[in-house]
C-alpha positions in Angstrom: 76.6 156.6 -50.6 73.7 155.1 -48.8 72.2 156.1 -45.4 74.2 153.5 -43.4 77.5 154.5 -44.9 76.8 158.2 -44.1 75.9 157.3 -40.5 79.0 155.2 -40.1 81.3 157.9 -41.5 79.7 160.4 -39.2 80.3 158.2 -36.2 84.0 157.7 -37.2 84.5 161.5 -37.4 83.8 161.8 -33.7 82.2 165.2 -34.3 79.2 166.4 -32.3 77.3 169.1 -34.1 75.4 170.0 -30.9 78.7 170.6 -29.1 79.9 172.7 -31.9 76.8 174.9 -31.9 77.1 175.3 -28.1 80.7 176.3 -28.4 79.9 178.8 -31.1 77.2 180.4 -29.1 79.5 180.4 -26.0 82.1 182.3 -28.0 79.5 184.8 -29.2 78.3 185.4 -25.6 81.9 185.7 -24.5 82.6 188.4 -27.0 79.4 190.2 -26.1 80.4 190.2 -22.4 83.9 191.4 -23.2 82.5 194.3 -25.2 80.0 195.2 -22.5 82.4 195.1 -19.6 85.0 197.0 -21.6 82.4 199.7 -22.4 81.5 200.0 -18.7 85.1 200.3 -17.7 85.7 202.8 -20.5 82.9 205.0 -19.2 84.1 204.8 -15.7 87.7 205.6 -16.7 86.6 208.3 -19.0 84.7 210.0 -16.2 87.9 209.9 -14.2 89.8 211.5 -17.0 91.9 208.4 -17.7 92.7 207.0 -21.1 90.2 204.4 -22.4 91.8 203.4 -25.7 93.5 200.3 -24.3 90.2 198.6 -23.8 89.1 198.9 -27.5 92.5 197.6 -28.5 91.9 194.4 -26.5 88.4 193.9 -27.8 89.2 194.7 -31.4 92.3 192.5 -31.4 90.4 189.6 -30.0 87.6 190.0 -32.6 90.2 190.4 -35.3 91.9 187.1 -34.5 88.5 185.4 -34.3 87.3 186.7 -37.7 90.6 186.1 -39.5 90.8 182.5 -38.1 87.3 181.9 -39.5 88.3 183.5 -42.8 91.4 181.3 -43.2 89.4 178.2 -42.3 86.2 178.9 -44.3 87.4 181.4 -47.0 84.3 183.6 -46.6 84.9 187.1 -47.7 82.7 188.7 -44.9 85.1 187.3 -42.3 88.1 188.9 -44.0 86.2 192.2 -44.3 85.2 192.3 -40.7 88.7 191.2 -39.6 90.3 194.0 -41.6 87.9 196.5 -40.1 88.5 195.4 -36.5 92.2 195.3 -37.2 92.2 198.8 -38.4 90.1 200.0 -35.4 92.6 198.2 -33.1 95.6 199.9 -34.8 94.0 203.3 -34.6 93.2 202.9 -30.9 96.7 201.6 -30.2 98.3 204.6 -31.9 96.0 206.9 -29.9 96.8 205.1 -26.7 100.6 205.3 -27.3 100.2 209.0 -28.0 98.7 209.4 -24.6 95.1 210.1 -25.5 
């Protein structure tokens, strides 16, 4: 394939790599903000003697879906590994929450 064919094929795909990079960074910042705000609320609720385990369930479940989606699309082992770890953490926190901790 020559340069012109590659450029034409790229134009036909209607794919903007810059937009994809921006979207990926936005997702990372979204997760970071979710983790930070959950941690703040967990501290506040913990100081009040309330259960805080529902917040890690939400955060870990979201990250699990994100990682497993990337694994099924890209087939990279590290995404599966991290997905399983966060799924396990979500399950443990959910069990603790349901037990009233």
